[in-house]
C-alpha positions in Angstrom: -32.2 142.5 192.5 -35.4 141.4 192.8 -38.0 141.9 189.9 -40.4 142.7 192.3 -41.6 144.0 195.8 -43.9 144.3 197.9 -46.2 147.9 197.7 -45.5 148.4 201.6 -41.9 147.1 201.8 -41.6 150.1 198.5 -42.8 152.6 200.4 -41.5 152.5 203.5 -38.1 152.2 201.6 -38.5 155.3 199.7 -39.4 157.2 203.0 -42.7 157.9 202.3 -44.3 156.2 205.3 -42.6 156.3 208.8 -42.8 152.2 209.5 -43.6 149.1 207.6 -46.5 149.5 210.0 -47.7 152.6 208.4 -47.4 151.8 205.1 -49.5 148.3 205.8 -51.9 150.2 207.3 -52.5 152.4 204.5 -52.3 149.8 202.2 -55.5 147.7 204.3 -57.7 151.3 204.6 -57.6 151.7 200.6 -55.1 154.6 200.5 -52.8 152.8 198.1 -53.3 152.1 194.3 -51.2 150.7 191.6 -51.8 151.8 188.4 -55.6 152.5 189.7 -56.7 150.3 191.2 -56.4 149.3 195.4 -54.5 147.2 196.3 -53.2 145.0 199.3 -49.8 145.4 201.2 -48.4 142.2 199.4 -49.0 143.3 196.2 -45.8 143.6 193.9 -44.7 146.2 192.2 -42.3 146.7 188.8 -40.8 149.5 187.7 -42.8 151.7 185.4 -45.7 151.2 187.9 -47.5 153.9 188.8 -48.3 154.3 193.0 -51.1 156.6 194.2 -50.5 157.1 198.2 -53.4 159.6 199.7 -51.5 161.5 202.8 -52.9 164.3 204.7 -55.9 164.1 202.1 -54.1 164.8 199.1 -53.1 162.2 196.9 -48.9 161.6 196.0 -48.4 160.0 192.3 -45.3 158.0 192.3 -43.8 156.3 189.2 -41.5 153.7 190.1 -37.8 153.5 188.2 -35.8 151.6 190.7 -37.0 148.7 193.2 -35.3 148.7 197.1 -35.7 146.5 199.8 -33.8 148.4 202.6 -34.4 151.8 203.7 -31.4 153.5 202.3 -30.5 157.7 202.6 -33.3 160.1 201.5 -30.7 161.2 198.3 -30.5 157.4 197.1 -34.4 157.0 197.8 -35.6 159.9 195.5 -33.5 158.2 192.4 -36.2 155.3 193.2 -38.9 157.6 192.2 -40.2 160.1 189.9 -42.8 162.4 191.3 -46.1 163.6 189.5 -47.7 165.0 192.6 -49.4 168.2 191.0 -48.8 171.1 193.7 -51.1 171.6 196.4 -53.6 174.7 196.0 -52.0 177.8 198.2 -54.9 178.7 200.9 -55.4 182.4 202.0 -55.8 182.6 205.4 -56.9 186.2 206.4 -55.6 187.8 209.3 -57.0 187.6 212.6 -57.4 190.5 215.2 -55.4 188.9 218.4 -55.0 191.4 221.7 -52.4 190.6 223.9 -53.1 188.8 227.3 -53.8 190.5 230.0 -54.3 193.9 228.7 -58.1 193.9 230.0 -61.5 194.3 228.8 -61.4 195.5 225.0 -62.5 199.3 224.8 -65.4 200.5 222.6 -64.2 201.0 219.5 -62.0 197.1 219.6 -64.7 195.6 220.2 -66.8 197.4 217.2 -63.9 195.9 215.2 -63.9 192.7 216.4 -67.8 192.4 215.6 -66.9 194.0 212.0 -64.1 191.3 211.5 -66.2 188.4 212.6 -69.3 189.9 210.4 -71.7 190.5 213.6 -74.0 193.6 212.6 -74.5 195.2 215.8 -77.4 197.6 216.6 -76.9 198.6 220.0 -78.7 201.4 221.1 -80.8 202.1 218.0 -84.9 201.5 217.7 -86.3 200.2 214.3 -89.0 202.1 213.4 -91.6 200.6 212.0 
């Protein structure tokens, strides 16, 4: 086994990116850092390096424990790195009022509930006295 491997080959082999082309593109775009420095796809990594890969706005932090050149099964690929990625924060999505399609126009009560959910203050029929 060699002492170093290209970073794009390693990312593809450990199944972090689907294709080697995607790994190369991620390096070109600056989404891959090795030991804190942005790298080209041809950068050689070795055991003990920290690889940061930005995917979907989140960084994956991987410590290289084994070098491989060929794509292998997922269990074998997971043995090649230690994942130091912090857990993704949970986002609360409030419930959304929905109506079944084809039920016609909303009733006055349903419309008022919709307005309340949207934060619209309805003053229909009231005149502001000055």
